[in-house]
Structures are given as C-alpha cells and as structure tokens.
LOMITI-305514 format. One record per residue: x, y, z of N, C-alpha, C, O, CB in turn; residue in three letters. Coordinates in pm, 1 decimal. Glycine has a CB too. Layout:
% residues N
+----------+----------+----------+----------+----------+----------+----------+----------+----------+----------+----------+----------+----------+----------+----------+-----+
!   n.east !  n.north !     n.up !  ca.east ! ca.north !    ca.up !   c.east !  c.north !     c.up !   o.east !  o.north !     o.up !  cb.east ! cb.north !    cb.up !   r !
+----------+----------+----------+----------+----------+----------+----------+----------+----------+----------+----------+----------+----------+----------+----------+-----+
!        X !        Y !        Z !        X !        Y !        Z !        X !        Y !        Z !        X !        Y !        Z !        X !        Y !        Z ! ala !
...
+----------+----------+----------+----------+----------+----------+----------+----------+----------+----------+----------+----------+----------+----------+----------+-----+
END
This chain:
% residues 93
+----------+----------+----------+----------+----------+----------+----------+----------+----------+----------+----------+----------+----------+----------+----------+-----+
!   n.east !  n.north !     n.up !  ca.east ! ca.north !    ca.up !   c.east !  c.north !     c.up !   o.east !  o.north !     o.up !  cb.east ! cb.north !    cb.up !   r !
+----------+----------+----------+----------+----------+----------+----------+----------+----------+----------+----------+----------+----------+----------+----------+-----+
!     84.3 !   -118.4 !      0.0 !      0.0 !      0.0 !      0.0 !     88.7 !    124.6 !      0.0 !    175.1 !    138.9 !     86.6 !    -95.8 !     -0.1 !    122.4 ! unk !
!     68.3 !    214.1 !    -95.6 !    146.0 !    336.8 !   -104.7 !     76.3 !    449.0 !    -30.2 !    -43.7 !    470.9 !    -46.9 !    168.7 !    375.9 !   -250.9 ! unk !
!    151.7 !    519.3 !     51.5 !    100.0 !    634.9 !    124.4 !    112.3 !    757.4 !     34.1 !    215.0 !    777.4 !    -30.8 !    176.7 !    656.4 !    259.8 ! unk !
!      7.6 !    838.8 !     30.4 !     14.1 !    962.5 !    -46.3 !    105.9 !   1059.5 !     26.1 !     91.7 !   1079.8 !    146.7 !   -127.4 !   1024.1 !    -66.4 ! unk !
!    199.7 !   1119.8 !    -45.7 !    286.8 !   1220.4 !     13.1 !    207.9 !   1347.0 !     41.9 !    110.9 !   1378.5 !    -27.1 !    405.4 !   1250.8 !    -79.6 ! unk !
!    250.7 !   1419.1 !    144.6 !    184.5 !   1544.1 !    183.4 !    284.5 !   1658.1 !    182.3 !    405.2 !   1637.6 !    195.4 !    119.3 !   1531.3 !    322.8 ! unk !
!    231.5 !   1779.7 !    166.2 !    313.9 !   1899.4 !    152.7 !    262.7 !   2010.1 !    243.6 !    142.1 !   2024.0 !    263.8 !    316.2 !   1947.1 !      7.0 ! unk !
!    354.1 !   2088.0 !    297.8 !    324.1 !   2214.3 !    364.5 !    404.4 !   2321.0 !    292.5 !    520.5 !   2298.1 !    258.8 !    358.1 !   2209.8 !    519.0 ! unk !
!    345.5 !   2436.4 !    268.1 !    410.8 !   2540.9 !    189.3 !    425.7 !   2668.8 !    270.1 !    326.4 !   2730.9 !    308.0 !    331.9 !   2568.5 !     61.2 ! unk !
!    550.7 !   2708.3 !    296.4 !    580.4 !   2832.8 !    366.5 !    612.0 !   2942.2 !    264.0 !    663.3 !   2913.1 !    155.9 !    699.3 !   2813.6 !    465.9 ! unk !
!    581.5 !   3067.5 !    297.8 !    601.7 !   3179.7 !    203.9 !    538.5 !   3139.3 !     70.4 !    601.7 !   3145.8 !    -35.0 !    756.8 !   3214.9 !    186.2 ! unk !
!    413.8 !   3098.2 !     78.2 !    343.5 !   3028.3 !    -28.7 !    324.4 !   3108.4 !   -157.0 !    319.8 !   3049.9 !   -265.2 !    211.8 !   2985.8 !     20.5 ! unk !
!    313.2 !   3239.9 !   -147.6 !    287.6 !   3318.6 !   -268.4 !    156.6 !   3276.6 !   -332.1 !     54.2 !   3268.9 !   -264.2 !    402.7 !   3303.3 !   -369.0 ! unk !
!    158.8 !   3249.4 !   -461.1 !     36.7 !   3210.2 !   -532.9 !     24.1 !   3058.9 !   -545.2 !    -39.6 !   3009.2 !   -638.1 !     34.7 !   3273.1 !   -671.8 ! unk !
!     84.2 !   2985.7 !   -452.2 !     71.6 !   2839.8 !   -442.8 !    135.6 !   2766.3 !   -559.8 !     82.6 !   2665.4 !   -606.3 !    -73.8 !   2801.8 !   -433.9 ! unk !
!    248.2 !   2815.6 !   -607.2 !    318.7 !   2749.4 !   -717.2 !    367.3 !   2610.1 !   -680.6 !    350.0 !   2515.9 !   -757.9 !    435.8 !   2833.1 !   -761.0 ! unk !
!    428.7 !   2596.3 !   -561.8 !    476.1 !   2465.2 !   -519.2 !    359.8 !   2368.4 !   -496.8 !    366.2 !   2255.2 !   -544.7 !    558.9 !   2478.0 !   -391.6 ! unk !
!    254.1 !   2408.5 !   -426.0 !    140.4 !   2317.1 !   -411.3 !     79.0 !   2276.6 !   -545.8 !     37.4 !   2162.0 !   -563.2 !     34.0 !   2381.4 !   -324.4 ! unk !
!     73.5 !   2369.7 !   -639.6 !     17.2 !   2337.6 !   -771.0 !    101.2 !   2230.1 !   -840.0 !     47.5 !   2132.6 !   -892.5 !      9.2 !   2464.3 !   -859.2 ! unk !
!    233.5 !   2248.8 !   -839.4 !    322.1 !   2148.7 !   -901.7 !    311.5 !   2015.1 !   -828.7 !    309.5 !   1909.4 !   -891.8 !    469.3 !   2197.8 !   -901.4 ! unk !
!    304.9 !   2020.2 !   -696.1 !    294.2 !   1897.7 !   -617.1 !    165.1 !   1822.6 !   -650.9 !    164.8 !   1700.0 !   -662.4 !    299.2 !   1930.3 !   -466.3 ! unk !
!     57.0 !   1896.5 !   -666.5 !    -71.6 !   1834.5 !   -700.1 !    -61.6 !   1756.4 !   -831.5 !   -121.7 !   1649.8 !   -845.5 !   -182.3 !   1941.9 !   -710.3 ! unk !
!     14.0 !   1809.5 !   -927.1 !     31.1 !   1742.2 !  -1056.6 !    103.5 !   1608.0 !  -1040.3 !     94.2 !   1520.4 !  -1126.2 !    109.5 !   1832.8 !  -1153.9 ! unk !
!    176.2 !   1593.6 !   -927.4 !    249.6 !   1469.2 !   -898.9 !    178.0 !   1382.2 !   -797.3 !    235.0 !   1284.6 !   -748.6 !    389.2 !   1500.9 !   -848.5 ! unk !
!     52.3 !   1416.4 !   -764.1 !    -25.6 !   1336.2 !   -670.9 !      4.8 !   1362.9 !   -524.2 !    -27.2 !   1280.4 !   -438.7 !     -3.1 !   1193.1 !   -699.4 ! unk !
!     66.0 !   1477.0 !   -493.8 !    100.5 !   1513.3 !   -356.1 !     -8.1 !   1605.3 !   -301.2 !    -48.0 !   1701.1 !   -367.4 !    241.1 !   1582.3 !   -348.9 ! unk !
!    -55.4 !   1576.5 !   -181.2 !   -163.0 !   1654.3 !   -119.1 !   -106.0 !   1766.3 !    -31.8 !    -20.1 !   1741.8 !     52.9 !   -254.0 !   1562.6 !    -34.8 ! unk !
!   -153.8 !   1888.3 !    -52.7 !   -112.6 !   2002.0 !     29.5 !   -202.3 !   2008.3 !    152.3 !   -324.3 !   2019.9 !    140.6 !   -119.0 !   2135.5 !    -51.1 ! unk !
!   -140.3 !   2000.4 !    271.8 !   -217.0 !   2005.5 !    396.4 !   -227.6 !   2146.0 !    452.8 !   -329.1 !   2181.0 !    512.9 !   -154.3 !   1915.0 !    499.2 ! unk !
!   -123.8 !   2227.1 !    434.2 !   -127.4 !   2363.7 !    487.5 !    -36.0 !   2455.7 !    407.3 !     60.3 !   2412.5 !    344.0 !    -86.6 !   2364.8 !    635.9 ! unk !
!    -70.4 !   2585.1 !    412.8 !      9.7 !   2688.4 !    347.9 !     25.8 !   2805.9 !    444.1 !    -52.1 !   2822.9 !    537.9 !    -55.8 !   2734.5 !    213.8 ! unk !
!    128.5 !   2886.1 !    418.4 !    152.9 !   3004.7 !    499.6 !    188.5 !   3121.2 !    407.9 !    286.9 !   3115.3 !    334.2 !    265.9 !   2979.2 !    603.3 ! unk !
!    108.6 !   3226.0 !    413.1 !    130.7 !   3345.4 !    331.4 !     64.0 !   3462.7 !    402.2 !    -44.1 !   3447.6 !    459.0 !     74.1 !   3327.2 !    185.2 ! unk !
!    128.3 !   3580.5 !    399.0 !     69.8 !   3696.8 !    467.0 !      2.8 !   3795.7 !    372.3 !    -78.5 !   3877.5 !    415.4 !    176.0 !   3768.1 !    545.1 ! unk !
!     36.0 !   3789.0 !    245.4 !    -23.2 !   3883.9 !    150.8 !   -164.0 !   3837.4 !    112.7 !   -183.0 !   3721.1 !     76.8 !     66.1 !   3898.4 !     23.8 ! unk !
!   -262.9 !   3927.3 !    120.2 !   -402.7 !   3888.1 !     96.2 !   -432.0 !   3832.6 !    -43.2 !   -498.9 !   3729.9 !    -54.4 !   -490.4 !   4005.3 !    119.5 ! unk !
!   -384.5 !   3896.7 !   -148.7 !   -418.3 !   3851.3 !   -284.2 !   -364.0 !   3711.6 !   -312.7 !   -440.0 !   3626.5 !   -359.0 !   -364.2 !   3949.6 !   -387.6 ! unk !
!   -235.7 !   3683.9 !   -287.1 !   -187.4 !   3547.6 !   -308.8 !   -258.4 !   3445.5 !   -219.1 !   -282.6 !   3332.4 !   -261.2 !    -37.4 !   3541.8 !   -284.5 ! unk !
!   -291.5 !   3484.7 !    -96.9 !   -362.3 !   3393.7 !     -6.1 !   -496.6 !   3352.2 !    -64.0 !   -537.4 !   3236.8 !    -50.3 !   -382.5 !   3459.4 !    130.8 ! unk !
!   -564.8 !   3444.9 !   -127.9 !   -694.2 !   3414.1 !   -189.2 !   -679.0 !   3314.0 !   -303.7 !   -764.0 !   3226.9 !   -322.3 !   -760.7 !   3542.4 !   -240.3 ! unk !
!   -571.1 !   3326.8 !   -379.7 !   -546.1 !   3231.9 !   -488.6 !   -525.1 !   3092.5 !   -431.0 !   -580.6 !   2994.5 !   -480.7 !   -422.8 !   3275.1 !   -572.9 ! unk !
!   -444.2 !   3084.8 !   -325.4 !   -417.7 !   2955.8 !   -260.5 !   -546.4 !   2895.6 !   -204.5 !   -570.8 !   2775.8 !   -219.4 !   -313.7 !   2972.5 !   -147.9 ! unk !
!   -627.8 !   2977.4 !   -140.8 !   -754.7 !   2928.4 !    -85.1 !   -846.7 !   2874.7 !   -194.2 !   -914.2 !   2773.5 !   -175.2 !   -825.6 !   3040.2 !     -8.0 ! unk !
!   -848.8 !   2942.3 !   -307.2 !   -936.6 !   2900.9 !   -417.3 !   -891.4 !   2766.8 !   -476.2 !   -974.0 !   2680.5 !   -505.9 !   -939.1 !   3009.1 !   -527.6 ! unk !
!   -761.6 !   2750.4 !   -492.5 !   -711.1 !   2627.6 !   -554.5 !   -695.8 !   2511.6 !   -456.6 !   -698.9 !   2395.4 !   -497.1 !   -578.9 !   2654.9 !   -619.4 ! unk !
!   -679.4 !   2542.6 !   -327.8 !   -658.4 !   2438.6 !   -226.1 !   -749.2 !   2463.4 !   -105.6 !   -700.6 !   2491.2 !      4.0 !   -509.8 !   2434.8 !   -181.5 ! unk !
!   -881.1 !   2453.2 !   -125.5 !   -974.6 !   2485.7 !    -17.8 !   -963.7 !   2393.5 !    103.7 !  -1000.3 !   2433.5 !    214.2 !  -1114.5 !   2481.1 !    -70.4 ! unk !
!   -914.6 !   2272.2 !     85.8 !   -902.8 !   2180.0 !    199.3 !   -776.8 !   2205.3 !    282.1 !   -765.8 !   2156.6 !    394.6 !   -902.9 !   2036.3 !    149.5 ! unk !
!   -682.0 !   2281.1 !    227.0 !   -557.2 !   2309.9 !    299.3 !   -582.5 !   2416.0 !    406.2 !   -658.3 !   2510.5 !    384.4 !   -445.9 !   2357.1 !    201.1 ! unk !
!   -519.3 !   2399.7 !    519.9 !   -528.4 !   2498.9 !    627.4 !   -440.8 !   2618.5 !    592.0 !   -323.8 !   2603.0 !    556.8 !   -485.6 !   2437.5 !    764.7 ! unk !
!   -498.6 !   2737.1 !    601.7 !   -424.5 !   2860.5 !    575.3 !   -368.9 !   2911.1 !    708.8 !   -444.9 !   2954.3 !    795.5 !   -516.3 !   2969.4 !    506.1 ! unk !
!   -237.2 !   2905.7 !    725.0 !   -174.9 !   2939.2 !    853.5 !   -139.1 !   3086.1 !    870.1 !   -113.1 !   3130.7 !    981.8 !    -52.1 !   2858.0 !    871.2 ! unk !
!   -137.2 !   3161.6 !    761.8 !   -104.8 !   3303.7 !    772.5 !     43.1 !   3328.2 !    796.1 !    127.9 !   3267.0 !    731.1 !   -184.3 !   3366.4 !    883.6 ! unk !
!     74.1 !   3417.6 !    889.0 !    209.8 !   3464.3 !    917.2 !    299.5 !   3351.6 !    967.8 !    269.9 !   3288.3 !   1069.2 !    206.1 !   3577.1 !   1019.4 ! unk !
!    408.8 !   3327.4 !    896.7 !    500.8 !   3219.6 !    932.2 !    560.0 !   3237.9 !   1071.8 !    594.9 !   3139.7 !   1137.2 !    612.5 !   3211.0 !    829.8 ! unk !
!    571.9 !   3361.8 !   1117.9 !    631.0 !   3385.7 !   1250.9 !    535.5 !   3348.9 !   1363.9 !    574.9 !   3346.3 !   1480.5 !    671.8 !   3532.3 !   1264.6 ! unk !
!    410.9 !   3320.6 !   1330.0 !    311.7 !   3287.4 !   1432.2 !    276.7 !   3137.7 !   1434.4 !    188.1 !   3095.7 !   1508.8 !    185.6 !   3369.0 !   1409.3 ! unk !
!    346.1 !   3058.1 !   1353.0 !    317.7 !   2914.3 !   1344.4 !    390.6 !   2840.5 !   1455.9 !    509.9 !   2861.0 !   1478.3 !    359.4 !   2857.7 !   1205.9 ! unk !
!    317.4 !   2755.0 !   1524.9 !    376.0 !   2664.6 !   1622.9 !    376.7 !   2526.6 !   1558.4 !    271.4 !   2465.9 !   1539.3 !    296.2 !   2665.5 !   1760.3 ! unk !
!    494.9 !   2477.7 !   1525.0 !    506.6 !   2351.0 !   1454.9 !    441.8 !   2234.0 !   1526.0 !    402.1 !   2136.5 !   1462.1 !    648.5 !   2320.7 !   1432.4 ! unk !
!    430.9 !   2242.8 !   1657.4 !    368.0 !   2134.8 !   1733.8 !    216.6 !   2132.7 !   1716.3 !    151.3 !   2035.4 !   1754.1 !    402.3 !   2148.5 !   1881.1 ! unk !
!    160.9 !   2238.1 !   1659.9 !     15.8 !   2249.9 !   1647.8 !    -36.6 !   2226.8 !   1506.2 !   -156.8 !   2239.2 !   1482.8 !    -26.9 !   2385.1 !   1694.2 ! unk !
!     50.3 !   2193.6 !   1412.2 !      6.1 !   2171.1 !   1274.7 !     36.4 !   2026.4 !   1234.7 !    126.0 !   1963.5 !   1290.9 !     75.3 !   2271.2 !   1177.0 ! unk !
!    -38.2 !   1974.4 !   1138.1 !    -13.7 !   1836.0 !   1095.7 !    126.3 !   1820.6 !   1036.1 !    172.1 !   1907.0 !    961.3 !   -119.7 !   1791.7 !    993.1 ! unk !
!    193.4 !   1711.4 !   1068.9 !    323.6 !   1686.7 !   1005.2 !    304.2 !   1657.6 !    857.2 !    200.8 !   1605.0 !    816.0 !    397.5 !   1568.8 !   1073.8 ! unk !
!    404.3 !   1692.3 !    778.4 !    399.7 !   1668.2 !    634.1 !    529.2 !   1599.8 !    590.9 !    629.2 !   1602.1 !    662.7 !    378.6 !   1801.5 !    555.5 ! unk !
!    525.5 !   1539.8 !    474.1 !    644.0 !   1474.8 !    418.8 !    739.3 !   1575.6 !    354.7 !    861.0 !   1557.5 !    357.1 !    603.0 !   1369.8 !    316.4 ! unk !
!    683.1 !   1681.0 !    298.0 !    761.8 !   1780.3 !    224.0 !    723.6 !   1919.6 !    273.9 !    605.5 !   1950.9 !    288.9 !    738.2 !   1767.8 !     69.1 ! unk !
!    824.2 !   2002.4 !    299.3 !    800.6 !   2144.3 !    327.8 !    865.4 !   2222.7 !    215.2 !    986.5 !   2214.8 !    194.4 !    858.3 !   2187.3 !    469.2 ! unk !
!    784.4 !   2298.1 !    142.9 !    836.2 !   2383.8 !     36.2 !    832.8 !   2527.5 !     86.2 !    759.5 !   2560.9 !    179.3 !    753.0 !   2367.7 !    -96.5 ! unk !
!    912.5 !   2610.7 !     23.7 !    910.9 !   2752.0 !     62.2 !    966.8 !   2836.1 !    -50.9 !   1056.6 !   2795.0 !   -124.3 !    991.7 !   2775.4 !    192.0 ! unk !
!    911.4 !   2953.1 !    -61.9 !    964.3 !   3051.1 !   -155.1 !   1025.6 !   3161.8 !    -72.2 !    966.2 !   3208.1 !     25.3 !    853.6 !   3105.8 !   -252.0 ! unk !
!   1141.5 !   3202.9 !   -110.3 !   1207.0 !   3312.5 !    -39.7 !   1119.4 !   3436.6 !    -52.4 !   1062.5 !   3460.0 !   -159.0 !   1350.7 !   3338.8 !    -96.1 ! unk !
!   1107.1 !   3516.6 !     52.8 !   1031.0 !   3641.3 !     38.2 !   1087.4 !   3721.9 !    -79.5 !   1203.4 !   3763.1 !    -77.5 !   1035.8 !   3725.4 !    170.2 ! unk !
!   1004.9 !   3743.8 !   -180.8 !   1056.6 !   3795.5 !   -307.7 !   1010.2 !   3937.2 !   -341.9 !   1040.7 !   3986.6 !   -450.4 !   1016.7 !   3703.7 !   -418.0 ! unk !
!    938.4 !   4002.2 !   -253.5 !    882.8 !   4132.4 !   -289.5 !    990.7 !   4230.0 !   -335.8 !    967.4 !   4307.7 !   -428.4 !    807.5 !   4191.2 !   -171.4 ! unk !
!   1107.6 !   4227.3 !   -273.4 !   1214.4 !   4319.9 !   -311.6 !   1285.1 !   4279.4 !   -440.4 !   1353.5 !   4361.1 !   -502.0 !   1315.2 !   4330.1 !   -200.2 ! unk !
!   1269.0 !   4153.6 !   -481.4 !   1337.8 !   4106.2 !   -601.9 !   1247.4 !   4098.9 !   -723.3 !   1296.1 !   4092.4 !   -836.2 !   1397.5 !   3971.1 !   -576.9 ! unk !
!   1118.3 !   4099.8 !   -702.5 !   1023.4 !   4086.0 !   -811.4 !   1023.0 !   4209.8 !   -900.5 !   1038.4 !   4322.3 !   -853.0 !    884.1 !   4060.3 !   -756.6 ! unk !
!   1004.9 !   4186.9 !  -1031.2 !    993.1 !   4302.1 !  -1121.3 !    863.4 !   4378.0 !  -1095.2 !    848.5 !   4492.6 !  -1137.5 !    999.1 !   4256.7 !  -1268.4 ! unk !
!    769.4 !   4313.5 !  -1025.2 !    645.3 !   4380.9 !   -988.7 !    661.7 !   4461.8 !   -860.5 !    575.6 !   4543.0 !   -826.5 !    532.7 !   4279.3 !   -972.4 ! unk !
!    772.0 !   4439.7 !   -789.7 !    796.7 !   4508.6 !   -662.8 !    883.0 !   4632.0 !   -682.1 !    889.4 !   4689.4 !   -790.8 !    863.1 !   4414.4 !   -563.3 ! unk !
!    949.0 !   4671.3 !   -574.5 !   1029.2 !   4795.0 !   -581.1 !   1172.5 !   4771.2 !   -627.3 !   1251.0 !   4865.6 !   -636.1 !   1031.4 !   4862.0 !   -445.5 ! unk !
!   1207.4 !   4646.3 !   -656.9 !   1337.1 !   4608.5 !   -714.2 !   1455.7 !   4649.3 !   -626.4 !   1560.0 !   4689.1 !   -678.1 !   1352.3 !   4670.9 !   -851.1 ! unk !
!   1440.4 !   4639.7 !   -495.8 !   1549.1 !   4673.3 !   -403.5 !   1652.3 !   4561.5 !   -393.7 !   1761.3 !   4581.6 !   -340.0 !   1493.0 !   4703.6 !   -265.4 ! unk !
!   1618.4 !   4444.6 !   -445.1 !   1712.7 !   4332.4 !   -440.0 !   1742.5 !   4288.7 !   -297.8 !   1658.3 !   4301.5 !   -208.9 !   1841.8 !   4369.6 !   -509.5 ! unk !
!   1863.3 !   4236.9 !   -276.9 !   1901.5 !   4189.5 !   -143.3 !   1915.4 !   4302.2 !    -41.8 !   1923.7 !   4276.0 !     78.2 !   2031.5 !   4113.4 !   -151.3 ! unk !
!   1918.2 !   4426.2 !    -87.3 !   1924.7 !   4539.8 !      4.4 !   1787.8 !   4575.0 !     63.0 !   1779.7 !   4654.6 !    156.5 !   1982.4 !   4660.6 !    -67.2 ! unk !
!   1682.8 !   4518.0 !     10.4 !   1547.6 !   4545.4 !     59.1 !   1524.2 !   4487.2 !    197.7 !   1591.1 !   4391.8 !    237.4 !   1444.9 !   4489.8 !    -37.8 ! unk !
!   1430.3 !   4543.8 !    270.8 !   1405.9 !   4496.8 !    407.9 !   1330.6 !   4366.2 !    414.8 !   1326.0 !   4305.1 !    521.6 !   1330.3 !   4600.1 !    484.1 ! unk !
!   1271.2 !   4320.1 !    306.0 !   1198.8 !   4192.1 !    310.2 !   1283.5 !   4074.4 !    263.4 !   1250.9 !   3959.8 !    294.5 !   1074.1 !   4200.6 !    225.0 ! unk !
!   1390.4 !   4099.1 !    190.4 !   1467.9 !   3988.3 !    136.6 !   1613.3 !   3986.9 !    183.3 !   1694.2 !   3908.4 !    133.8 !   1463.9 !   3992.9 !    -12.6 ! unk !
!   1645.3 !   4072.0 !    276.8 !   1785.4 !   4074.4 !    324.0 !   1809.8 !   3968.6 !    428.8 !   1921.4 !   3956.3 !    479.3 !   1821.2 !   4211.8 !    380.9 ! unk !
+----------+----------+----------+----------+----------+----------+----------+----------+----------+----------+----------+----------+----------+----------+----------+-----+
END
C-alpha cells in the first residue's frame, strides 16, 4: 500500500509549489502566506488546505506533520512587480 505524500508550503505566494505537487499526486495540507491577494489564490485552488497566515506565528507542534516542506524566499524586493530593491530590501535581506 502506497501512502500519499503530503506537503506544507511556507512563504506560499500564489501556491506554485502546491500546484506542481498536485500534478504529482502530492496533497497540500497547509500553506503560509501573509499577503491577501496570493492567499486568496491559494484558498481558491486548495480549499481543503489549512491557511496558517504569518510564518512567525506558526507553532510547529500544532500543525499536521507533512512529508515535504516547500518555501519561496520572500521575493517582494526582487520581483519586477515590486520595488526592485534586491538583497538590500528589508523583506529579502
């Protein structure tokens, strides 16, 4: 009997990692994102996943364990849609 792999996504953004994982049969159990617009995208595509919000407020003992933890580096300062501060920015330094 094969166990389905599970995923938790930190700094989730628009749920790119959970989306790719889903294509491979991996179930996303929880995500963490603080920006409202990306959080809404994640909620729409993964309604069964728990939305944990701010990563600094997560207590690992209180969330389901997962097989895989994915994360995207906070990218607001590096994104072409952002202020392009790069590594000197306060969110990505």
